[in-house]
PQR file of N, CA, C, O and H, with PARSE charges and radii, in Angstrom:
ATOM      1  N   UNK A   1     134.835 -81.210  21.865 -0.4000 1.5000
ATOM      2  CA  UNK A   1     134.973 -80.077  22.746 -0.0000 2.0000
ATOM      3  C   UNK A   1     136.441 -79.715  22.938  0.5500 1.7000
ATOM      4  O   UNK A   1     136.798 -78.539  23.010 -0.5500 1.4000
ATOM      5  N   UNK A   2     137.277 -80.730  23.017 -0.4000 1.5000
ATOM      6  CA  UNK A   2     138.702 -80.460  23.187 -0.0000 2.0000
ATOM      7  C   UNK A   2     139.249 -79.697  21.988  0.5500 1.7000
ATOM      8  O   UNK A   2     140.022 -78.753  22.149 -0.5500 1.4000
ATOM      9  H   UNK A   2     136.987 -81.685  22.958  0.4000 1.0000
ATOM     10  N   UNK A   3     138.847 -80.107  20.781 -0.4000 1.5000
ATOM     11  CA  UNK A   3     139.313 -79.424  19.581 -0.0000 2.0000
ATOM     12  C   UNK A   3     138.775 -78.003  19.524  0.5500 1.7000
ATOM     13  O   UNK A   3     139.496 -77.086  19.132 -0.5500 1.4000
ATOM     14  H   UNK A   3     138.218 -80.874  20.651  0.4000 1.0000
ATOM     15  N   UNK A   4     137.536 -77.810  19.903 -0.4000 1.5000
ATOM     16  CA  UNK A   4     136.944 -76.471  19.912 -0.0000 2.0000
ATOM     17  C   UNK A   4     137.688 -75.580  20.901  0.5500 1.7000
ATOM     18  O   UNK A   4     137.936 -74.408  20.617 -0.5500 1.4000
ATOM     19  H   UNK A   4     136.950 -78.555  20.221  0.4000 1.0000
ATOM     20  N   UNK A   5     138.041 -76.123  22.049 -0.4000 1.5000
ATOM     21  CA  UNK A   5     138.819 -75.358  23.025 -0.0000 2.0000
ATOM     22  C   UNK A   5     140.163 -74.948  22.421  0.5500 1.7000
ATOM     23  O   UNK A   5     140.590 -73.803  22.576 -0.5500 1.4000
ATOM     24  H   UNK A   5     137.839 -77.075  22.280  0.4000 1.0000
ATOM     25  N   UNK A   6     140.824 -75.868  21.740 -0.4000 1.5000
ATOM     26  CA  UNK A   6     142.102 -75.549  21.096 -0.0000 2.0000
ATOM     27  C   UNK A   6     141.914 -74.476  20.030  0.5500 1.7000
ATOM     28  O   UNK A   6     142.700 -73.533  19.948 -0.5500 1.4000
ATOM     29  H   UNK A   6     140.478 -76.798  21.614  0.4000 1.0000
ATOM     30  N   UNK A   7     140.877 -74.621  19.220 -0.4000 1.5000
ATOM     31  CA  UNK A   7     140.636 -73.677  18.123 -0.0000 2.0000
ATOM     32  C   UNK A   7     140.324 -72.268  18.624  0.5500 1.7000
ATOM     33  O   UNK A   7     140.626 -71.286  17.946 -0.5500 1.4000
ATOM     34  H   UNK A   7     140.239 -75.388  19.287  0.4000 1.0000
ATOM     35  N   UNK A   8     139.725 -72.170  19.801 -0.4000 1.5000
ATOM     36  CA  UNK A   8     139.429 -70.851  20.367 -0.0000 2.0000
ATOM     37  C   UNK A   8     140.627 -70.260  21.096  0.5500 1.7000
ATOM     38  O   UNK A   8     140.654 -69.067  21.397 -0.5500 1.4000
ATOM     39  H   UNK A   8     139.480 -72.968  20.352  0.4000 1.0000
ATOM     40  N   UNK A   9     141.615 -71.099  21.377 -0.4000 1.5000
ATOM     41  CA  UNK A   9     142.792 -70.634  22.107 -0.0000 2.0000
ATOM     42  C   UNK A   9     142.586 -70.666  23.613  0.5500 1.7000
ATOM     43  O   UNK A   9     143.385 -70.108  24.365 -0.5500 1.4000
ATOM     44  H   UNK A   9     141.594 -72.069  21.132  0.4000 1.0000
ATOM     45  N   UNK A  10     141.530 -71.310  24.049 -0.4000 1.5000
ATOM     46  CA  UNK A  10     141.253 -71.414  25.484 -0.0000 2.0000
ATOM     47  C   UNK A  10     141.735 -72.766  25.999  0.5500 1.7000
ATOM     48  O   UNK A  10     141.750 -73.753  25.264 -0.5500 1.4000
ATOM     49  H   UNK A  10     140.881 -71.763  23.439  0.4000 1.0000
ATOM     50  N   UNK A  11     142.120 -72.798  27.244 -0.4000 1.5000
ATOM     51  CA  UNK A  11     142.443 -74.074  27.862 -0.0000 2.0000
ATOM     52  C   UNK A  11     141.165 -74.890  28.009  0.5500 1.7000
ATOM     53  O   UNK A  11     140.082 -74.328  28.170 -0.5500 1.4000
ATOM     54  H   UNK A  11     142.108 -71.997  27.842  0.4000 1.0000
ATOM     55  N   UNK A  12     141.288 -76.215  27.953 -0.4000 1.5000
ATOM     56  CA  UNK A  12     140.108 -77.077  28.009 -0.0000 2.0000
ATOM     57  C   UNK A  12     139.283 -76.832  29.267  0.5500 1.7000
ATOM     58  O   UNK A  12     138.057 -76.750  29.201 -0.5500 1.4000
ATOM     59  H   UNK A  12     142.168 -76.671  27.821  0.4000 1.0000
ATOM     60  N   UNK A  13     139.950 -76.714  30.408 -0.4000 1.5000
ATOM     61  CA  UNK A  13     139.229 -76.501  31.662 -0.0000 2.0000
ATOM     62  C   UNK A  13     138.518 -75.146  31.665  0.5500 1.7000
ATOM     63  O   UNK A  13     137.378 -75.041  32.118 -0.5500 1.4000
ATOM     64  H   UNK A  13     140.946 -76.780  30.461  0.4000 1.0000
ATOM     65  N   UNK A  14     139.183 -74.126  31.166 -0.4000 1.5000
ATOM     66  CA  UNK A  14     138.567 -72.796  31.099 -0.0000 2.0000
ATOM     67  C   UNK A  14     137.363 -72.803  30.167  0.5500 1.7000
ATOM     68  O   UNK A  14     136.336 -72.180  30.437 -0.5500 1.4000
ATOM     69  H   UNK A  14     140.108 -74.212  30.798  0.4000 1.0000
ATOM     70  N   UNK A  15     137.520 -73.520  29.072 -0.4000 1.5000
ATOM     71  CA  UNK A  15     136.443 -73.622  28.088 -0.0000 2.0000
ATOM     72  C   UNK A  15     135.207 -74.268  28.719  0.5500 1.7000
ATOM     73  O   UNK A  15     134.099 -73.747  28.591 -0.5500 1.4000
ATOM     74  H   UNK A  15     138.354 -74.025  28.852  0.4000 1.0000
ATOM     75  N   UNK A  16     135.396 -75.391  29.394 -0.4000 1.5000
ATOM     76  CA  UNK A  16     134.277 -76.073  30.045 -0.0000 2.0000
ATOM     77  C   UNK A  16     133.647 -75.195  31.126  0.5500 1.7000
ATOM     78  O   UNK A  16     132.423 -75.145  31.245 -0.5500 1.4000
ATOM     79  H   UNK A  16     136.296 -75.814  29.498  0.4000 1.0000
ATOM     80  N   UNK A  17     134.464 -74.512  31.906 -0.4000 1.5000
ATOM     81  CA  UNK A  17     133.947 -73.623  32.951 -0.0000 2.0000
ATOM     82  C   UNK A  17     133.069 -72.529  32.360  0.5500 1.7000
ATOM     83  O   UNK A  17     132.011 -72.209  32.902 -0.5500 1.4000
ATOM     84  H   UNK A  17     135.459 -74.552  31.809  0.4000 1.0000
ATOM     85  N   UNK A  18     133.517 -71.956  31.243 -0.4000 1.5000
ATOM     86  CA  UNK A  18     132.798 -70.853  30.614 -0.0000 2.0000
ATOM     87  C   UNK A  18     131.440 -71.289  30.087  0.5500 1.7000
ATOM     88  O   UNK A  18     130.524 -70.473  29.987 -0.5500 1.4000
ATOM     89  H   UNK A  18     134.377 -72.216  30.803  0.4000 1.0000
ATOM     90  N   UNK A  19     131.299 -72.570  29.749 -0.4000 1.5000
ATOM     91  CA  UNK A  19     130.061 -73.043  29.131 -0.0000 2.0000
ATOM     92  C   UNK A  19     129.151 -73.831  30.068  0.5500 1.7000
ATOM     93  O   UNK A  19     128.132 -74.363  29.631 -0.5500 1.4000
ATOM     94  H   UNK A  19     132.044 -73.232  29.830  0.4000 1.0000
ATOM     95  N   UNK A  20     129.502 -73.913  31.344 -0.4000 1.5000
ATOM     96  CA  UNK A  20     128.640 -74.637  32.275 -0.0000 2.0000
ATOM     97  C   UNK A  20     127.400 -73.812  32.593  0.5500 1.7000
ATOM     98  O   UNK A  20     127.451 -72.582  32.568 -0.5500 1.4000
ATOM     99  H   UNK A  20     130.331 -73.481  31.700  0.4000 1.0000
ATOM    100  N   UNK A  21     126.287 -74.478  32.893 -0.4000 1.5000
ATOM    101  CA  UNK A  21     125.068 -73.747  33.266 -0.0000 2.0000
ATOM    102  C   UNK A  21     125.338 -72.818  34.456  0.5500 1.7000
ATOM    103  O   UNK A  21     125.968 -73.218  35.435 -0.5500 1.4000
ATOM    104  H   UNK A  21     126.245 -75.477  32.913  0.4000 1.0000
ATOM    105  N   UNK A  22     124.863 -71.598  34.361 -0.4000 1.5000
ATOM    106  CA  UNK A  22     125.044 -70.622  35.427 -0.0000 2.0000
ATOM    107  C   UNK A  22     126.332 -69.827  35.312  0.5500 1.7000
ATOM    108  O   UNK A  22     126.532 -68.867  36.056 -0.5500 1.4000
ATOM    109  H   UNK A  22     124.351 -71.273  33.566  0.4000 1.0000
ATOM    110  N   UNK A  23     127.211 -70.210  34.389 -0.4000 1.5000
ATOM    111  CA  UNK A  23     128.465 -69.478  34.202 -0.0000 2.0000
ATOM    112  C   UNK A  23     128.177 -68.121  33.573  0.5500 1.7000
ATOM    113  O   UNK A  23     127.168 -67.936  32.892 -0.5500 1.4000
ATOM    114  H   UNK A  23     127.049 -70.989  33.784  0.4000 1.0000
ATOM    115  N   UNK A  24     129.059 -67.199  33.808 -0.4000 1.5000
ATOM    116  CA  UNK A  24     128.940 -65.868  33.216 -0.0000 2.0000
ATOM    117  C   UNK A  24     130.218 -65.581  32.440  0.5500 1.7000
ATOM    118  O   UNK A  24     131.078 -64.827  32.896 -0.5500 1.4000
ATOM    119  H   UNK A  24     129.878 -67.349  34.361  0.4000 1.0000
ATOM    120  N   UNK A  25     130.336 -66.196  31.248 -0.4000 1.5000
ATOM    121  CA  UNK A  25     131.567 -66.015  30.485 -0.0000 2.0000
ATOM    122  C   UNK A  25     131.727 -64.584  29.999  0.5500 1.7000
ATOM    123  O   UNK A  25     130.745 -63.874  29.784 -0.5500 1.4000
ATOM    124  H   UNK A  25     129.638 -66.808  30.877  0.4000 1.0000
ATOM    125  N   UNK A  26     132.963 -64.173  29.832 -0.4000 1.5000
ATOM    126  CA  UNK A  26     133.246 -62.838  29.312 -0.0000 2.0000
ATOM    127  C   UNK A  26     132.811 -62.770  27.853  0.5500 1.7000
ATOM    128  O   UNK A  26     132.740 -63.786  27.161 -0.5500 1.4000
ATOM    129  H   UNK A  26     133.761 -64.749  30.007  0.4000 1.0000
ATOM    130  N   UNK A  27     132.524 -61.568  27.405 -0.4000 1.5000
ATOM    131  CA  UNK A  27     132.077 -61.367  26.025 -0.0000 2.0000
ATOM    132  C   UNK A  27     133.116 -61.886  25.034  0.5500 1.7000
ATOM    133  O   UNK A  27     132.755 -62.518  24.041 -0.5500 1.4000
ATOM    134  H   UNK A  27     132.581 -60.742  27.967  0.4000 1.0000
ATOM    135  N   UNK A  28     134.384 -61.631  25.284 -0.4000 1.5000
ATOM    136  CA  UNK A  28     135.413 -62.071  24.339 -0.0000 2.0000
ATOM    137  C   UNK A  28     135.477 -63.593  24.256  0.5500 1.7000
ATOM    138  O   UNK A  28     135.804 -64.135  23.200 -0.5500 1.4000
ATOM    139  H   UNK A  28     134.677 -61.117  26.091  0.4000 1.0000
ATOM    140  N   UNK A  29     135.173 -64.287  25.340 -0.4000 1.5000
ATOM    141  CA  UNK A  29     135.137 -65.746  25.317 -0.0000 2.0000
ATOM    142  C   UNK A  29     133.991 -66.228  24.443  0.5500 1.7000
ATOM    143  O   UNK A  29     134.167 -67.120  23.614 -0.5500 1.4000
ATOM    144  H   UNK A  29     134.907 -63.847  26.198  0.4000 1.0000
ATOM    145  N   UNK A  30     132.823 -65.641  24.629 -0.4000 1.5000
ATOM    146  CA  UNK A  30     131.664 -66.005  23.814 -0.0000 2.0000
ATOM    147  C   UNK A  30     131.956 -65.720  22.344  0.5500 1.7000
ATOM    148  O   UNK A  30     131.640 -66.533  21.475 -0.5500 1.4000
ATOM    149  H   UNK A  30     132.680 -64.916  25.303  0.4000 1.0000
ATOM    150  N   UNK A  31     132.553 -64.577  22.070 -0.4000 1.5000
ATOM    151  CA  UNK A  31     132.859 -64.192  20.695 -0.0000 2.0000
ATOM    152  C   UNK A  31     133.836 -65.178  20.049  0.5500 1.7000
ATOM    153  O   UNK A  31     133.672 -65.533  18.882 -0.5500 1.4000
ATOM    154  H   UNK A  31     132.809 -63.916  22.775  0.4000 1.0000
ATOM    155  N   UNK A  32     134.842 -65.618  20.792 -0.4000 1.5000
ATOM    156  CA  UNK A  32     135.797 -66.604  20.264 -0.0000 2.0000
ATOM    157  C   UNK A  32     135.089 -67.901  19.888  0.5500 1.7000
ATOM    158  O   UNK A  32     135.344 -68.467  18.825 -0.5500 1.4000
ATOM    159  H   UNK A  32     134.976 -65.330  21.740  0.4000 1.0000
ATOM    160  N   UNK A  33     134.201 -68.369  20.759 -0.4000 1.5000
ATOM    161  CA  UNK A  33     133.477 -69.612  20.498 -0.0000 2.0000
ATOM    162  C   UNK A  33     132.572 -69.454  19.280  0.5500 1.7000
ATOM    163  O   UNK A  33     132.536 -70.324  18.411 -0.5500 1.4000
ATOM    164  H   UNK A  33     133.993 -67.909  21.622  0.4000 1.0000
ATOM    165  N   UNK A  34     131.854 -68.357  19.221 -0.4000 1.5000
ATOM    166  CA  UNK A  34     130.939 -68.104  18.108 -0.0000 2.0000
ATOM    167  C   UNK A  34     131.713 -68.043  16.791  0.5500 1.7000
ATOM    168  O   UNK A  34     131.307 -68.657  15.805 -0.5500 1.4000
ATOM    169  H   UNK A  34     131.883 -67.650  19.927  0.4000 1.0000
ATOM    170  N   UNK A  35     132.805 -67.322  16.771 -0.4000 1.5000
ATOM    171  CA  UNK A  35     133.601 -67.198  15.551 -0.0000 2.0000
ATOM    172  C   UNK A  35     134.204 -68.539  15.142  0.5500 1.7000
ATOM    173  O   UNK A  35     134.248 -68.863  13.956 -0.5500 1.4000
ATOM    174  H   UNK A  35     133.136 -66.823  17.573  0.4000 1.0000
ATOM    175  N   UNK A  36     134.662 -69.305  16.100 -0.4000 1.5000
ATOM    176  CA  UNK A  36     135.246 -70.611  15.805 -0.0000 2.0000
ATOM    177  C   UNK A  36     134.211 -71.556  15.209  0.5500 1.7000
ATOM    178  O   UNK A  36     134.532 -72.384  14.356 -0.5500 1.4000
ATOM    179  H   UNK A  36     134.627 -69.042  17.064  0.4000 1.0000
ATOM    180  N   UNK A  37     132.967 -71.428  15.664 -0.4000 1.5000
ATOM    181  CA  UNK A  37     131.894 -72.267  15.129 -0.0000 2.0000
ATOM    182  C   UNK A  37     131.398 -71.777  13.772  0.5500 1.7000
ATOM    183  O   UNK A  37     130.634 -72.471  13.102 -0.5500 1.4000
ATOM    184  H   UNK A  37     132.706 -70.756  16.357  0.4000 1.0000
ATOM    185  N   UNK A  38     131.830 -70.585  13.363 -0.4000 1.5000
ATOM    186  CA  UNK A  38     131.391 -70.044  12.076 -0.0000 2.0000
ATOM    187  C   UNK A  38     130.002 -69.436  12.122  0.5500 1.7000
ATOM    188  O   UNK A  38     129.310 -69.367  11.107 -0.5500 1.4000
ATOM    189  H   UNK A  38     132.451 -70.021  13.907  0.4000 1.0000
ATOM    190  N   UNK A  39     129.599 -68.997  13.304 -0.4000 1.5000
ATOM    191  CA  UNK A  39     128.273 -68.417  13.505 -0.0000 2.0000
ATOM    192  C   UNK A  39     128.398 -66.894  13.530  0.5500 1.7000
ATOM    193  O   UNK A  39     129.399 -66.357  14.005 -0.5500 1.4000
ATOM    194  H   UNK A  39     130.161 -69.053  14.129  0.4000 1.0000
ATOM    195  N   UNK A  40     127.391 -66.209  13.023 -0.4000 1.5000
ATOM    196  CA  UNK A  40     127.369 -64.748  13.131 -0.0000 2.0000
ATOM    197  C   UNK A  40     126.206 -64.343  14.026  0.5500 1.7000
ATOM    198  O   UNK A  40     125.154 -64.982  14.024 -0.5500 1.4000
ATOM    199  H   UNK A  40     126.578 -66.645  12.637  0.4000 1.0000
ATOM    200  N   UNK A  41     126.406 -63.284  14.783 -0.4000 1.5000
ATOM    201  CA  UNK A  41     125.368 -62.759  15.663 -0.0000 2.0000
ATOM    202  C   UNK A  41     124.839 -61.454  15.086  0.5500 1.7000
ATOM    203  O   UNK A  41     125.597 -60.652  14.541 -0.5500 1.4000
ATOM    204  H   UNK A  41     127.261 -62.765  14.784  0.4000 1.0000
ATOM    205  N   UNK A  42     123.549 -61.252  15.210 -0.4000 1.5000
ATOM    206  CA  UNK A  42     122.914 -60.022  14.754 -0.0000 2.0000
ATOM    207  C   UNK A  42     122.042 -59.478  15.873  0.5500 1.7000
ATOM    208  O   UNK A  42     121.366 -60.234  16.571 -0.5500 1.4000
ATOM    209  H   UNK A  42     122.934 -61.904  15.653  0.4000 1.0000
ATOM    210  N   UNK A  43     122.062 -58.176  16.037 -0.4000 1.5000
ATOM    211  CA  UNK A  43     121.231 -57.540  17.067 -0.0000 2.0000
ATOM    212  C   UNK A  43     120.162 -56.703  16.385  0.5500 1.7000
ATOM    213  O   UNK A  43     120.407 -56.084  15.350 -0.5500 1.4000
ATOM    214  H   UNK A  43     122.611 -57.561  15.470  0.4000 1.0000
ATOM    215  N   UNK A  44     118.981 -56.690  16.974 -0.4000 1.5000
ATOM    216  CA  UNK A  44     117.915 -55.845  16.461 -0.0000 2.0000
ATOM    217  C   UNK A  44     117.080 -55.360  17.632  0.5500 1.7000
ATOM    218  O   UNK A  44     116.966 -56.039  18.653 -0.5500 1.4000
ATOM    219  H   UNK A  44     118.782 -57.193  17.815  0.4000 1.0000
ATOM    220  N   UNK A  45     116.497 -54.176  17.474 -0.4000 1.5000
ATOM    221  CA  UNK A  45     115.676 -53.596  18.523 -0.0000 2.0000
ATOM    222  C   UNK A  45     114.353 -54.354  18.611  0.5500 1.7000
ATOM    223  O   UNK A  45     113.779 -54.750  17.596 -0.5500 1.4000
ATOM    224  H   UNK A  45     116.590 -53.624  16.645  0.4000 1.0000
ATOM    225  N   UNK A  46     113.882 -54.546  19.836 -0.4000 1.5000
ATOM    226  CA  UNK A  46     112.602 -55.225  20.012 -0.0000 2.0000
ATOM    227  C   UNK A  46     111.439 -54.247  19.905  0.5500 1.7000
ATOM    228  O   UNK A  46     110.304 -54.649  19.650 -0.5500 1.4000
ATOM    229  H   UNK A  46     114.348 -54.225  20.661  0.4000 1.0000
ATOM    230  N   UNK A  47     111.725 -52.968  20.098 -0.4000 1.5000
ATOM    231  CA  UNK A  47     110.709 -51.922  19.946 -0.0000 2.0000
ATOM    232  C   UNK A  47     111.397 -50.594  19.668  0.5500 1.7000
ATOM    233  O   UNK A  47     112.597 -50.441  19.900 -0.5500 1.4000
ATOM    234  H   UNK A  47     112.647 -52.642  20.305  0.4000 1.0000
ATOM    235  N   UNK A  48     110.638 -49.653  19.177 -0.4000 1.5000
ATOM    236  CA  UNK A  48     111.190 -48.345  18.846 -0.0000 2.0000
ATOM    237  C   UNK A  48     111.573 -47.595  20.113  0.5500 1.7000
ATOM    238  O   UNK A  48     110.866 -47.687  21.116 -0.5500 1.4000
ATOM    239  H   UNK A  48     109.664 -49.777  18.989  0.4000 1.0000
ATOM    240  N   UNK A  49     112.683 -46.850  20.091 -0.4000 1.5000
ATOM    241  CA  UNK A  49     113.075 -46.062  21.255 -0.0000 2.0000
ATOM    242  C   UNK A  49     112.049 -44.949  21.556  0.5500 1.7000
ATOM    243  O   UNK A  49     111.397 -44.424  20.654 -0.5500 1.4000
ATOM    244  H   UNK A  49     113.258 -46.776  19.276  0.4000 1.0000
ATOM    245  N   UNK A  50     111.932 -44.614  22.825 -0.4000 1.5000
ATOM    246  CA  UNK A  50     111.009 -43.563  23.252 -0.0000 2.0000
ATOM    247  C   UNK A  50     111.722 -42.218  23.165  0.5500 1.7000
ATOM    248  O   UNK A  50     112.890 -42.096  23.534 -0.5500 1.4000
ATOM    249  H   UNK A  50     112.462 -45.041  23.558  0.4000 1.0000
ATOM    250  N   UNK A  51     111.016 -41.228  22.682 -0.4000 1.5000
ATOM    251  CA  UNK A  51     111.590 -39.906  22.728 -0.0000 2.0000
ATOM    252  C   UNK A  51     111.809 -39.349  21.411  0.5500 1.7000
ATOM    253  O   UNK A  51     112.295 -38.225  21.290 -0.5500 1.4000
ATOM    254  H   UNK A  51     110.067 -41.327  22.382  0.4000 1.0000
TER
END
């Protein structure tokens, strides 16, 4: 976890705070963690839009 915090550029304490249950991390924080882990995110609609 310490290395992951360093790799994301976040302080260790900030990193742990962002990932605790009930935390509401900023989008850029989540994106940094995801990118550092080498994960990609994909979005898709759950149903067709109305109208």
